[in-house]
DSSP file (Angstrom, degrees, kcal/mol; ACC not computed):
  #  RESIDUE AA STRUCTURE BP1 BP2  ACC     N-H-->O    O-->H-N    N-H-->O    O-->H-N    TCO  KAPPA ALPHA  PHI   PSI    X-CA   Y-CA   Z-CA
    1    1 A X              0   0    0      0, 0.0     2,-0.6     0, 0.0    28,-0.2   0.000 360.0 360.0 360.0 135.2    0.0    0.0    0.0
    2    2 A X  E     -a   29   0A   0     26,-2.4    28,-2.8    25,-0.1     2,-0.5  -0.913 360.0-152.0 -98.3 120.1    1.2    3.5   -0.8
    3    3 A X  E     -a   30   0A   0     -2,-0.6     2,-0.6    26,-0.2    28,-0.2  -0.825   5.0-159.2 -96.9 126.9    0.0    5.9    1.9
    4    4 A X  E     +a   31   0A   0     26,-3.0    28,-2.8    -2,-0.5    31,-0.2  -0.930  22.5 161.8-110.2 118.4   -0.5    9.5    0.8
    5    5 A X        +     0   0    0     -2,-0.6     2,-0.2    26,-0.2    -1,-0.1  -0.016  35.1 118.3-124.9  27.8   -0.5   12.1    3.6
    6    6 A X  S    S-     0   0    0      1,-0.1     3,-0.1    26,-0.0    30,-0.1  -0.534  73.4-116.2 -92.8 161.9    0.1   15.3    1.7
    7    7 A X  S    S-     0   0    0      1,-0.3    29,-3.3    28,-0.2    30,-1.0   0.907  97.3  -8.0 -61.7 -44.2   -2.2   18.3    1.6
    8    8 A X  E     -e   37   0B   0     27,-0.2     2,-0.3    28,-0.2    -1,-0.3  -0.985  67.6-174.8-152.1 152.5   -2.7   17.8   -2.2
    9    9 A X  E     -e   38   0B   0     28,-1.8    30,-2.5    -2,-0.3     2,-0.4  -0.983   9.8-165.4-153.4 136.5   -1.2   15.6   -4.8
   10   10 A X  E     -e   39   0B   0     -2,-0.3     2,-0.5    28,-0.2    30,-0.2  -0.993  10.8-164.0-125.5 125.0   -1.5   15.1   -8.6
   11   11 A X  E     -e   40   0B   0     28,-3.2    30,-2.8    -2,-0.4     2,-0.7  -0.935   8.1-171.5-112.4 121.7   -0.1   12.0  -10.2
   12   12 A X  E     +e   41   0B   0     -2,-0.5    30,-0.2    28,-0.2    28,-0.1  -0.920  11.8 172.8-110.8 103.4    0.5   11.9  -13.9
   13   13 A X  E >   -     0   0B   0     28,-2.7     3,-0.9    -2,-0.7    29,-0.2   0.630  29.2-142.9 -92.9 -16.0    1.4    8.2  -14.6
   14   14 A X  E 3  S-     0   0B   0     27,-0.5    28,-0.1     1,-0.2    29,-0.1   0.882  77.7 -42.4  53.9  43.3    1.5    8.1  -18.4
   15   15 A X  E 3  S+     0   0B   0     27,-2.5    -1,-0.2     1,-0.2    28,-0.2   0.535  91.3 162.2  86.6   6.9   -0.1    4.6  -18.6
   16   16 A X  E <   -e   43   0B   0     -3,-0.9    28,-2.4    26,-0.6     2,-0.5  -0.260  29.5-139.3 -60.3 147.3    1.9    3.1  -15.7
   17   17 A X  E     -e   44   0B   0     26,-0.2     2,-0.7    -4,-0.1    28,-0.2  -0.945   6.8-155.7-113.9 127.6    0.4   -0.2  -14.2
   18   18 A X  E     -e   45   0B   0     26,-3.4    28,-2.8    -2,-0.5     2,-0.5  -0.920  19.6-164.6 -98.3 115.2    0.4   -0.9  -10.5
   19   19 A X  E     -e   46   0B   0     -2,-0.7    28,-0.2    26,-0.2     2,-0.2  -0.877  12.2-132.8-106.7 127.6    0.2   -4.7  -10.3
   20   20 A X        -     0   0    0     26,-2.7     2,-0.2    -2,-0.5    28,-0.0  -0.494  22.8-113.8 -75.5 145.4   -0.8   -6.5   -7.0
   21   21 A X    >   -     0   0    0     -2,-0.2     3,-1.3     1,-0.1    -1,-0.1  -0.500  30.8-114.3 -69.2 148.7    1.3   -9.3   -5.7
   22   22 A X  T 3  S+     0   0    0      1,-0.3    -1,-0.1    -2,-0.2    -2,-0.1   0.744 115.9  45.5 -62.1 -22.9   -0.8  -12.6   -5.7
   23   23 A X  T 3  S+     0   0    0      2,-0.0     2,-0.3     0, 0.0    -1,-0.3   0.516  90.5 100.6 -96.4  -6.6   -0.7  -12.7   -1.9
   24   24 A X    <   +     0   0    0     -3,-1.3    25,-0.1     1,-0.1    -4,-0.0  -0.656  38.3 171.9 -86.7 133.6   -1.6   -9.1   -1.2
   25   25 A X        +     0   0    0     -2,-0.3    -1,-0.1    23,-0.1     2,-0.1   0.211  46.7  91.5-123.9  13.3   -5.2   -8.2   -0.3
   26   26 A X  S    S-     0   0    0      1,-0.2    24,-1.0    23,-0.1    23,-0.7  -0.188  82.9 -67.7 -98.7-168.5   -5.1   -4.5    0.7
   27   27 A X  E     - b   0  50A   0     22,-0.2    24,-0.2     1,-0.1    -1,-0.2  -0.532  28.1-141.8 -81.5 147.1   -5.6   -1.2   -1.1
   28   28 A X  E    S+     0   0A   0     22,-1.8   -26,-2.4    23,-0.6     2,-0.4   0.937  91.4  20.3 -71.1 -47.6   -3.1    0.0   -3.8
   29   29 A X  E     -ab   2  52A   0     22,-1.8    24,-2.9   -28,-0.2     2,-0.5  -0.981  65.0-167.4-124.0 135.1   -3.3    3.6   -2.6
   30   30 A X  E     -ab   3  53A   0    -28,-2.8   -26,-3.0    -2,-0.4     2,-0.6  -0.984  10.5-159.6-120.5 119.6   -4.6    4.9    0.8
   31   31 A X  E     -ab   4  54A   0     22,-3.2    24,-0.8    -2,-0.5   -26,-0.2  -0.886  18.6-126.5-106.2 120.5   -5.2    8.6    0.9
   32   32 A X    >   -     0   0    0    -28,-2.8     3,-1.5    -2,-0.6    23,-0.2  -0.184  16.8-118.5 -64.6 151.9   -5.3   10.1    4.4
   33   33 A X  T 3  S+     0   0    0      1,-0.3    -1,-0.1    21,-0.1   -28,-0.1   0.695 111.3  66.8 -64.4 -20.2   -8.2   12.2    5.6
   34   34 A X  T 3  S+     0   0    0     23,-0.0     2,-0.3     2,-0.0    -1,-0.3   0.665  79.7  98.5 -75.9 -15.6   -5.9   15.3    6.0
   35   35 A X    <   -     0   0    0     -3,-1.5   -28,-0.2   -31,-0.2   -27,-0.2  -0.553  57.3-165.3 -72.9 132.8   -5.5   15.3    2.2
   36   36 A X        -     0   0    0    -29,-3.3    22,-1.7     1,-0.3     2,-0.3   0.883  68.3  -0.3 -86.4 -42.6   -7.8   17.9    0.5
   37   37 A X  E     -ef   8  58B   0    -30,-1.0   -28,-1.8    20,-0.2     2,-0.4  -0.991  54.6-171.6-152.6 139.2   -7.5   16.8   -3.1
   38   38 A X  E     -ef   9  59B   0     20,-2.1    22,-3.0    -2,-0.3     2,-0.4  -0.999   7.6-166.7-131.3 130.5   -5.8   14.1   -5.1
   39   39 A X  E     -ef  10  60B   0    -30,-2.5   -28,-3.2    -2,-0.4     2,-0.4  -0.961   2.9-171.3-116.9 134.2   -5.8   13.9   -8.9
   40   40 A X  E     -ef  11  61B   0     20,-2.7    22,-2.3    -2,-0.4     2,-0.4  -0.992   2.4-170.2-128.5 129.0   -4.6   10.8  -10.8
   41   41 A X  E     -ef  12  62B   0    -30,-2.8   -28,-2.7    -2,-0.4   -27,-0.5  -0.976  63.0 -11.9-124.4 126.8   -4.1   10.7  -14.5
   42   42 A X  E    S+     0   0B   0     20,-2.8   -27,-2.5    -2,-0.4   -26,-0.6   0.900  85.6 141.9  58.8  52.5   -3.5    7.7  -16.8
   43   43 A X  E     -e   16   0B   0     19,-0.2    22,-1.9   -28,-0.2     2,-0.4  -0.956  36.7-151.0-122.9 143.0   -2.8    5.0  -14.1
   44   44 A X  E     -eg  17  65B   0    -28,-2.4   -26,-3.4    -2,-0.4     2,-0.5  -0.946   1.8-160.0-115.5 134.9   -3.9    1.4  -14.1
   45   45 A X  E     -eg  18  66B   0     20,-2.8    22,-3.3    -2,-0.4     2,-0.5  -0.958  15.0-170.5-110.5 126.9   -4.6   -0.7  -11.0
   46   46 A X  E     -eg  19  67B   0    -28,-2.8   -26,-2.7    -2,-0.5    22,-0.2  -0.962  57.5  -8.9-129.9 120.2   -4.5   -4.5  -11.6
   47   47 A X  S    S+     0   0    0     20,-2.7     2,-0.3    -2,-0.5    22,-0.2   0.635  83.9 139.3  82.0  16.6   -5.5   -7.3   -9.3
   48   48 A X        -     0   0    0     19,-0.3    22,-1.2   -30,-0.1    23,-0.3  -0.654  54.8-139.7 -92.0 149.3   -6.1   -5.4   -6.0
   49   49 A X  S    S+     0   0    0    -23,-0.7    22,-1.7     1,-0.3     2,-0.4   0.884 101.4  19.3 -70.1 -37.3   -9.0   -6.1   -3.7
   50   50 A X  E     -bc  27  71A   0    -24,-1.0   -22,-1.8    20,-0.2    -1,-0.3  -0.995  67.9-166.0-131.1 125.8   -9.3   -2.2   -3.3
   51   51 A X  E    S+     0   0A   0     20,-2.1   -22,-1.8    -2,-0.4   -23,-0.6   0.985  77.2   3.9 -72.1 -60.6   -7.8    0.1   -5.9
   52   52 A X  E     -bc  29  73A   0     20,-2.1    22,-3.0    19,-0.3     2,-0.5  -0.995  61.5-162.1-132.5 129.4   -7.9    3.4   -4.0
   53   53 A X  E     -bc  30  74A   0    -24,-2.9   -22,-3.2    -2,-0.4     2,-0.3  -0.958  18.0-179.8-111.3 119.9   -9.1    4.0   -0.4
   54   54 A X  E     -bc  31  75A   0     20,-2.9    22,-2.9    -2,-0.5     2,-0.4  -0.865  16.1-157.0-120.1 153.5  -10.0    7.6    0.5
   55   55 A X  E    S- c   0  76A   0    -24,-0.8    22,-0.2    -2,-0.3   -20,-0.2  -0.946  72.2 -33.4-133.4 111.7  -11.2    9.2    3.7
   56   56 A X  S    S+     0   0    0     20,-1.4     2,-0.3    -2,-0.4    21,-0.1   0.854 107.3 114.9  50.9  43.9  -13.1   12.5    3.7
   57   57 A X        -     0   0    0    -26,-0.1     2,-0.4   -23,-0.0    -1,-0.2  -0.927  69.3-105.9-140.8 163.0  -11.2   13.8    0.6
   58   58 A X  E     -f   37   0B   0    -22,-1.7   -20,-2.1    -2,-0.3     2,-0.5  -0.777  31.5-166.8 -94.0 132.9  -11.8   14.8   -3.0
   59   59 A X  E     -f   38   0B   0     -2,-0.4     2,-0.5   -22,-0.2   -20,-0.2  -0.980   4.8-167.7-124.6 124.2  -10.5   12.4   -5.7
   60   60 A X  E     -f   39   0B   0    -22,-3.0   -20,-2.7    -2,-0.5     2,-0.4  -0.953   8.1-171.0-112.7 124.8  -10.2   13.3   -9.3
   61   61 A X  E     +f   40   0B   0     -2,-0.5     2,-0.4   -22,-0.2   -20,-0.2  -0.954   9.1 175.3-119.9 133.3   -9.6   10.5  -11.8
   62   62 A X  E    S-f   41   0B   0    -22,-2.3   -20,-2.8    -2,-0.4   -19,-0.2  -0.967  75.2 -11.2-136.7 119.6   -8.8   10.9  -15.5
   63   63 A X  S    S+     0   0    0     -2,-0.4     2,-0.4     1,-0.2   -48,-0.1   0.799  90.4 151.7  65.3  29.1   -8.0    7.9  -17.7
   64   64 A X        -     0   0    0    -22,-0.2     2,-0.4   -24,-0.1    -1,-0.2  -0.794  26.5-163.3 -96.7 133.8   -7.7    5.6  -14.7
   65   65 A X  E     -g   44   0B   0    -22,-1.9   -20,-2.8    -2,-0.4     2,-0.6  -0.929  11.8-157.8-119.1 141.8   -8.5    1.8  -15.2
   66   66 A X  E     -g   45   0B   0     -2,-0.4     2,-0.6   -22,-0.2     3,-0.3  -0.956  15.1-171.8-117.7 109.1   -9.2   -0.8  -12.6
   67   67 A X  E    S-g   46   0B   0    -22,-3.3   -20,-2.7    -2,-0.6   -19,-0.3  -0.904  71.0 -14.0-108.2 121.9   -8.5   -4.3  -13.9
   68   68 A X  S    S+     0   0    0     -2,-0.6     2,-0.5     1,-0.2    -1,-0.2   0.852  92.2 147.3  55.4  38.9   -9.6   -7.2  -11.8
   69   69 A X        -     0   0    0     -3,-0.3     3,-0.3   -22,-0.2   -20,-0.2  -0.921  43.7-151.0-103.4 125.0  -10.1   -5.0   -8.7
   70   70 A X  S    S+     0   0    0    -22,-1.2     2,-0.4    -2,-0.5   -20,-0.2   0.898  91.5  16.8 -61.1 -41.6  -12.9   -6.1   -6.4
   71   71 A X  E     -c   50   0A   0    -22,-1.7   -20,-2.1   -23,-0.3    -1,-0.3  -0.912  68.9-166.4-135.1 105.1  -13.6   -2.6   -5.3
   72   72 A X  E    S+     0   0A   0     -2,-0.4   -20,-2.1    -3,-0.3     2,-0.4   0.943  78.1  13.2 -59.3 -52.5  -12.2    0.2   -7.4
   73   73 A X  E     -c   52   0A   0    -22,-0.2    16,-0.6   -23,-0.1     2,-0.6  -0.990  64.6-163.7-131.9 127.0  -12.7    3.1   -5.0
   74   74 A X  E     -cD  53  88A   0    -22,-3.0   -20,-2.9    -2,-0.4     2,-0.6  -0.944   8.8-159.2-109.8 120.8  -13.5    2.8   -1.3
   75   75 A X  E     -cD  54  87A   0     12,-1.1    12,-2.4    -2,-0.6     2,-0.6  -0.888   5.0-168.6-101.4 122.5  -14.8    6.0    0.4
   76   76 A X  E     -cD  55  86A   0    -22,-2.9   -20,-1.4    -2,-0.6     2,-0.5  -0.951   5.1-165.5-110.0 121.0  -14.5    6.1    4.1
   77   77 A X  E     - D   0  85A   0      8,-3.4     8,-2.3    -2,-0.6     2,-0.5  -0.919   3.5-160.6-110.3 128.8  -16.4    9.0    5.8
   78   78 A X  E     - D   0  84A   0     -2,-0.5     6,-0.2     6,-0.2     2,-0.2  -0.936   9.5-160.7-108.8 125.4  -15.8   10.0    9.4
   79   79 A X    >   -     0   0    0      4,-1.5     3,-2.5    -2,-0.5     4,-0.1  -0.531  37.9 -92.0 -99.4 170.2  -18.4   12.0   11.1
   80   80 A X  T 3  S+     0   0    0      1,-0.3    -1,-0.1    -2,-0.2    -2,-0.0   0.797 125.2  55.6 -54.6 -34.3  -18.0   14.2   14.3
   81   81 A X  T 3  S-     0   0    0      2,-0.1    -1,-0.3     1,-0.1    -3,-0.0   0.211 119.1-110.1 -87.2  18.3  -18.9   11.3   16.6
   82   82 A X    <   +     0   0    0     -3,-2.5     2,-0.5     1,-0.2    -2,-0.2   0.681  65.3 152.4  66.1  22.5  -16.1    9.2   15.1
   83   83 A X        -     0   0    0     -4,-0.1    -4,-1.5     1,-0.0     2,-0.5  -0.727  38.8-138.6 -83.5 130.5  -18.5    6.8   13.3
   84   84 A X  E     -D   78   0A   0     -2,-0.5     2,-0.4    -6,-0.2    -6,-0.2  -0.774  18.8-172.1 -91.3 129.1  -16.9    5.3   10.2
   85   85 A X  E     -D   77   0A   0     -8,-2.3    -8,-3.4    -2,-0.5     2,-0.5  -0.990   6.1-160.1-120.7 127.7  -19.1    4.9    7.1
   86   86 A X  E     -D   76   0A   0     -2,-0.4     2,-0.4   -10,-0.2   -10,-0.2  -0.931   9.3-151.4-109.3 130.9  -17.9    3.1    4.0
   87   87 A X  E     -D   75   0A   0    -12,-2.4   -12,-1.1    -2,-0.5     2,-0.6  -0.853   4.5-144.9-107.1 134.5  -19.6    3.7    0.7
   88   88 A X  E     -D   74   0A   0     -2,-0.4     2,-0.2   -14,-0.1   -14,-0.1  -0.875  19.5-150.6 -97.4 119.6  -19.8    1.2   -2.1
   89   89 A X        -     0   0    0     -2,-0.6     8,-1.0   -16,-0.6     2,-0.2  -0.616  15.4-115.8 -90.4 149.4  -19.6    2.9   -5.6
   90   90 A X  B     -H   96   0C   0     -2,-0.2     6,-0.2     6,-0.2     2,-0.1  -0.588  29.6-124.7 -78.2 143.3  -21.3    1.6   -8.7
   91   91 A X    >   -     0   0    0      4,-2.5     3,-2.2    -2,-0.2    -1,-0.1  -0.350  32.6 -97.4 -79.6 170.2  -19.0    0.5  -11.5
   92   92 A X  T 3  S+     0   0    0      1,-0.3    -1,-0.1     2,-0.1    -2,-0.0   0.750 125.8  59.4 -62.4 -22.9  -19.4    2.0  -15.0
   93   93 A X  T 3  S-     0   0    0      2,-0.2    -1,-0.3     1,-0.0     3,-0.1   0.541 118.7-112.4 -81.2  -6.3  -21.4   -1.1  -16.0
   94   94 A X  S <  S+     0   0    0     -3,-2.2     2,-0.3     1,-0.3    -2,-0.1   0.399  76.1 129.8  91.6  -2.9  -23.9   -0.2  -13.3
   95   95 A X        -     0   0    0     -5,-0.1    -4,-2.5     1,-0.0    -1,-0.3  -0.662  59.6-122.2 -87.4 141.0  -23.1   -3.3  -11.2
   96   96 A X  B     -H   90   0C   0     -2,-0.3     2,-0.5    -6,-0.2    -6,-0.2  -0.602  19.7-145.4 -79.4 139.3  -22.3   -2.8   -7.5
   97   97 A X        -     0   0    0     -8,-1.0     2,-0.4    -2,-0.3    -8,-0.1  -0.936  12.8-158.1-109.0 126.2  -18.9   -4.1   -6.4
   98   98 A X        -     0   0    0     -2,-0.5     2,-0.1   -10,-0.1     3,-0.1  -0.841  16.6-121.3-106.1 136.1  -18.8   -5.5   -2.8
   99   99 A X        -     0   0    0     -2,-0.4     2,-0.1     1,-0.1   -49,-0.1  -0.405  39.7 -94.5 -70.7 153.0  -15.6   -5.8   -0.7
  100  100 A X              0   0    0      1,-0.1    -1,-0.1   -51,-0.1   -29,-0.0  -0.436 360.0 360.0 -67.0 138.2  -14.5   -9.2    0.4
  101  101 A X              0   0    0     -2,-0.1    -1,-0.1    -3,-0.1    -2,-0.0   0.410 360.0 360.0 -92.0 360.0  -15.8  -10.1    3.9
């Protein structure tokens, strides 16, 4: 997992592929709640259970592909009373992707 703890970050990957190890089951990128905005351009995530995990932050994706990822983007929302809410996003095909239990 790559942990991002910067105020803002823009990644221009030019088609780079992040490939998961066959034994790894975590997120490829974890973006900290202190981050205000992250932009990712032309990056491929392949074989991850979670492509990108974000917490209370803005995520901009352009030309990003998720290949064989169980959950492309996981949104974790923290409310004032410290309750964690995880949101399941619909894929472009309209099918819901569920994380492994």
